[in-house]
N, C-alpha and C positions, 0 to 999 in steps of 0.2 A: 183633608186633614193629614198631617204628616204621620208617618209610622213611629211607633215607640222606638227608643234607643235600646230597649231591653230585649236581649236575645230570647228570653222565655215567652215574650208576647209576639214574636215574629213568626212567619211561616218559613218553611225551608226555602221557598222561592225568594222571599225577602232576604234571607241570609246569603243565598247565592249572589244576589244583587249587591249585598254588602262586600262580598269578596271582590267582585268586579270593580267596585268603586275604590278599592284599596283601603278599606276601613281598618282602623286600629281597633283591636279587641282589648277591652278593659276587663280584667279578671279580678274581682274582689275575693280576697281570702281573709278568713277571720277565725272565730272560735265560738264555742258554745260552752259557757262556763258561768259559775256563780258571779253575781255582781251585787253583793251585799243584800241587806234586807228590803231594799226599796226598788230594785231594778230587775227586769227579767234576765234569764240566762242568755238570751239571744242578742244582748246589746252590741257586741263587736260585729256580728254579722249584719244586724239591722243597720248600724251606722255606716259600716264600710260600703254596703250596697247603696244606701241613700246618698252618700257622698259621691260615689261613682256615677250614679244616675244623674245627680245634679250637675256634675262636671261635664258629662257627656251631652246633656241637654244644652248646657252653656255654649258648647263649641259646635254642635251638630249642624248649624247653618253654614259653616265654612270648612269643617273637618269631618270626613266620614268616620263614624265611630259606632261601636256596639258594645254593650255591657253584658258579659257572659254571666251565667248563673253563679252565685256565690259559693265558694268552697267554705262551708260553715264549720267544719271541724279543723282544729289545728293542734298546736303544742300547748297543752294545758294541764300537765301532770301536777303542777304546783297548786292548782285549784281543786283537785279531786277530793281533798279532805272535807270540803264543805257540802258535797253532794251536788246534783244537778248538772254535772260537767261531763263532757265527752273529750277524749284526747286520743291523738295518734302517737305511735312511737316514730322515731326518725325514719326507718326504712319504709314504713307504710305511708307516711306523709309524702316522702319523696316520690314513691311509686304512684300514688293517686294524683299528685300534681302533674307528674310527667304524662300520665294517661290523658288528663284534661288538655294539656298543651299539645300532645300528639293528635288528639281529635281536632283541635283548632287548626293545626298544621295541615292535616289531611283534607280539610275543606278548602284550603288554598289561601287562607289568611297569611300575612307576612309579618305583622307586628303585634306584640302583646305587651301591655303594661299591667303587671300584677300589682294591685293596690291592697296592701295589708292594713288590717284594722286591729291587730292584736300584738302587744309588745312581745309576748312569748314566742311569736313566729319569726322575729327579726333575724336572729342568729341562724336559724335553720334555713331560711330562704336565701340568705347570703351564701351559706355553705353549698346549697344546691346549684348555684349558678354555673360553676364549671361543668358539672354533669349535663345540665340543660344545654349549654353551648355545644358540648360534644355530641349529644344524641339527637338534638332537635334543630331543624333548619328554620327557626323563627328568630326574629329580633326580639328578645325577651328582656324587658327592663322591670325592675322591682323597686317599689317605694312604699312608705308607710304614710297614710294620708295626714296624720297629725304632725309628722315631722316636716312635711312640706309647708305647714302653716304655723310653725312654732312661734315665730316672732309676732304674728298677728294674734295668736291665741293669748300670748303673754300680756298683750295690751287690754284684753277683755277680762281675764281671770283675776280674782282678788287674792287668793291664797296660794296659788301655784303658777308656774310659768309654762305648763304644758299638761298633756293628758296623763293622769295617774291611773286609778282604777276605781270605777263606780263613784267618781269624784264630782267636784264642781263642774268639770268640763263635760264628762260623759252624761251626767244627769241633766245638765242644761240642754245638751244636744237631744237627748231622748224626750225632753219636754216639748221639743219642736217636731221631731220625726215620728215619735210614737207616744203622744202625751197620755193616752189612756192606760199605758202599761206602767207608768210611774206610780208606785205606791206612796202617795204623798203623806199618808198618815204614818209612814215609817221613816220619814226624813229625819226626824229628831234622833234616830239611832244610827244614821248613815254617816259616820265619820270614823276616822282611824288616824294612824300616824301620818305626818306630812310627807314622809318618804320611807321607802323600805330601806332598812339598814344594809350596808355593804361591808364586805371584808376589806382588809388593806389592799391597796392598789397592787395588781398583778396576782391576786389570789382569788380563785373561783370556788364557789360552794353552791350546793342546792339547798333551798329552804322551802318548805310548804308555806302557803299563805296563812295557814292556821297558826304558824309560829310567828307571823309578822303582825297580823291584825285580827283580833277576835271578831270584828264586824264583817270582815271581808272587804273593807274599803281602805284604800290609800288616798288620803285627802279628806275634804269636808264637803259632802253633798248638800249640807244645809245652806251653803252659799249659792246654790244653783237657782236659775230662773230661765223662763222661756225667752226673755229679752236677751240674755247672754247667749242662749242657744241659737237664736237667729244670727247673731254676729259670728259665732263660732262656725256655724254651718256655711255661711258665706265665705269665711276665710278658708275653710277646708275645701270647699268646692273650687274656689279660685286657684288654690294651690295645685290641685290635680289638673285642672284645666290648663294651667300654665305649663305643666310638665308635658301634657299631651301635645300641645301646640308648639313646643320648643323644638326647632330642628336639631339642636344639639342632643336631644334625647335619643334621636334615631341615627345619629352620625356614627 
């Protein structure tokens, strides 16, 4: 029986062998935050890890790979008003992420793909890359799993062209990955604005999700289904698998 692709289920000896094989480390990063009345607060972490595991299993036959434990806390200040949320500040997030990467480096791995599952992390992760390149001798790449599958997601979704928040997409995915965690009796309440409003181009501002959506949802989870979730998961899995296999990712 083949060993798991998940770091947490391997022995230290297994992981030393992964180093010797030249394995790519996939590091899921996400968040722990409110997801409306119908989904658990762990959605981003649950889905990011599930996508990473599925992608790693997809390529494990020809590409050495291991999925590191998920960094489940991220940048989620905008969700704090609803309760149930943990958040880092920027210096802490950078320090924790660098500590994880340095641990991976010290074990002898050479390549890491950070796979993000939370929109609020995107800007911070991009900003960290120069410091990571300066301080850590790893080939580090960063992506967000739903951005790698955007075109395919748009073909499946009815009311949106990508992932919003606690929406048709995330709810459908959770119906596949963690179906017992979806509060189906609350789906009738699980809708909000189609998009979060934005200031004029070139103008930045901070807004709490409380000021954007009373339900905590952006989009309409009433459109969700397990059938859609299966298609969305396949698209997300294949998007990350393609990034891992692409030689240009590591050139």
